[in-house]
C-alpha positions as CSV (number, residue, x, y, z in Angstrom):
1,K,61.4,-21.9,-73.7
2,M,57.8,-22.9,-74.0
3,F,55.5,-23.6,-71.1
4,T,52.1,-25.3,-71.1
5,V,49.3,-23.6,-69.1
6,K,47.9,-26.3,-66.9
7,E,45.5,-24.2,-64.7
8,I,44.0,-20.8,-64.6
9,I,43.8,-19.6,-61.0
10,N,42.1,-16.3,-61.7
11,G,42.1,-13.6,-64.4
12,G,45.8,-12.9,-63.8
13,E,47.5,-16.0,-62.4
14,I,48.3,-19.2,-64.1
15,I,50.1,-22.5,-63.4
16,V,52.6,-23.6,-66.0
17,Y,54.5,-26.8,-66.8
18,P,57.4,-27.4,-66.8
19,N,58.5,-25.3,-63.8
20,W,60.1,-22.0,-64.5
21,V,63.6,-21.2,-63.1
22,W,64.7,-17.7,-62.4
23,E,67.3,-16.3,-60.0
24,R,67.9,-19.7,-58.4
25,K,64.2,-20.1,-57.7
26,L,61.9,-22.7,-59.1
27,G,58.1,-22.7,-59.4
28,N,55.1,-23.1,-61.6
29,K,52.9,-20.2,-60.6
30,V,52.9,-17.0,-62.8
31,R,51.3,-13.6,-62.3
32,V,50.7,-12.1,-65.7
33,L,51.9,-8.5,-66.1
34,G,50.6,-5.8,-68.4
35,F,47.0,-5.6,-67.4
36,H,45.1,-5.5,-64.1
37,P,42.2,-7.9,-63.9
38,P,40.3,-8.5,-60.6
39,I,42.0,-11.4,-58.8
40,D,39.5,-11.5,-55.8
41,E,36.4,-13.5,-56.7
42,R,34.3,-10.8,-54.9
43,E,35.4,-8.1,-57.3
44,V,33.3,-7.1,-60.3
45,G,34.7,-8.6,-63.5
46,F,36.5,-11.6,-61.8
47,D,34.4,-14.3,-63.5
48,F,34.7,-12.5,-66.9
49,A,38.5,-12.2,-66.7
50,K,39.0,-15.8,-65.5
51,K,36.8,-17.2,-68.2
52,K,38.5,-15.1,-70.9
53,L,41.9,-16.3,-69.7
54,I,40.7,-20.0,-69.7
55,V,39.5,-19.7,-73.3
56,L,42.7,-18.0,-74.4
57,L,45.3,-20.0,-72.5
58,N,44.1,-23.3,-71.0
59,D,46.3,-26.2,-72.3
60,K,48.1,-23.8,-74.7
61,E,51.8,-23.3,-75.0
62,V,53.1,-19.8,-73.9
63,E,56.4,-18.0,-73.5
64,L,57.4,-16.1,-70.4
65,F,59.2,-12.8,-71.0
66,K,60.6,-10.0,-68.9
67,P,60.4,-11.5,-65.5
68,T,60.5,-8.7,-62.9
69,F,60.4,-10.3,-59.5
70,I,59.3,-13.2,-57.5
71,D,56.7,-12.6,-54.8
72,K,56.2,-15.2,-52.1
73,Y,52.8,-15.9,-50.6
74,G,53.6,-19.2,-49.2
75,E,54.9,-20.2,-52.6
76,D,57.0,-18.5,-55.3
77,I,55.1,-16.5,-57.9
78,L,57.0,-15.2,-60.9
79,F,55.7,-11.9,-62.2
80,C,56.3,-11.6,-66.0
81,H,54.7,-11.0,-69.4
82,V,53.1,-14.0,-71.0
83,Y,53.0,-14.4,-74.8
84,L,50.8,-16.6,-76.9
85,D,51.8,-17.1,-80.5
86,G,54.2,-14.2,-80.3
87,I,51.5,-11.8,-78.9
88,D,51.6,-10.4,-75.3
89,I,48.3,-11.5,-73.9
90,K,47.8,-8.1,-72.3
91,N,46.6,-7.1,-75.8
92,Y,43.6,-9.3,-75.4
93,F,42.5,-7.5,-72.2
94,P,42.1,-3.8,-73.1
95,E,39.3,-3.6,-70.5
96,F,41.8,-4.1,-67.7
97,K,44.7,-1.8,-68.8
């Protein structure tokens, strides 16, 4: 199933449409697995990672693979790998492996 990236929250979290469904949970927030960008705006590299993800994914169609778990920080966040045109986007972030 294809999802459109509607928003980039930070260098590792995105909002997708339509909502994902996994293990009887429903949501639109995804934590991208496979690389470790800074997700706190005070961290070095935060702006770089977020801007790179915006250029790569904003308004693009992606696939979600290998969901591992859902973490709840006031809302459900699906942790999974994200693919763009058949390529795991972690491959575009070697600086954050």
